[in-house]
C-alpha positions, 0 to 999 in steps of 0.5 A, a space after each residue: 711567841 709561845 705556842 698557846 695550844 690546849 689548856 694553855 690558850 689565851 682568851 683573844 683580849 689578852 692577846 695584843 696582837 688582835 683586835 679586842 671583842 665586845 663582851 657580847 661576842 660569842 667568840 669573847 667566851 673562848 679561849 684563842 689558840 696559836 698553830 705555826 706553820 711556814 714561819 706564819 702563826 695563825 690564830 683559832 678558836 677550837 669549834 667544838 667548844 660550846 656554851 649550855 645554859 642549865 633549865 633553871 636560870 633564874 626568872 628575876 632575870 629574864 624578860 620576854 620578848 614577843 616576835 613581831 613577824 618572821 625574824 632572824 635572831 639577830 633582828 630579835 637581838 637588835 630589838 632586844 639589845 641594841 645590837 645583834 651580837 648577842 643572837 646566840 644568848 637569845 639562841 642558847 636560852 630558847 633552844 628548847 623552843 626554836 630547835 635548830 632554827 636561825 629564824 623565829 616566827 612572828 608571835 613566838 615568845 622568846 625569853 631573853 636576859 634583862 640588858 641590866 645583867 648581861 655583862 654578869 651572864 658574858 663575866 660568868 660565862 668566861 669564868 665558867 667550869 670548862 668540861 669537854 669543850 663545854 661551858 656550864 
């Protein structure tokens, strides 16, 4: 197999040796690189890569969710999207509000991408401009 390092990496769904990931998974947004050691091939993500959302997201694709009791973002994700994989989407949109917290206090209002626009957002992230390991 060819080395997939650097900008020549491939998305996990394009590597037949790896399982496909649902579109909701954070890891799906980044290319996978390969490294060899002792005649074994290892697949790795660049952990310095990250996604950033603009401050001016169109309000017509956003909704508000009020956290009922203290809960982790995975629970908020499940309550909104019926999956726990989209916790990172909630985190990134609400980062100015929640800082580095993974748990959100009851009564907090979180913005979220309306379910009907999630695929559009996920696909846009995958095709986004990448500069200095950051997706915009």
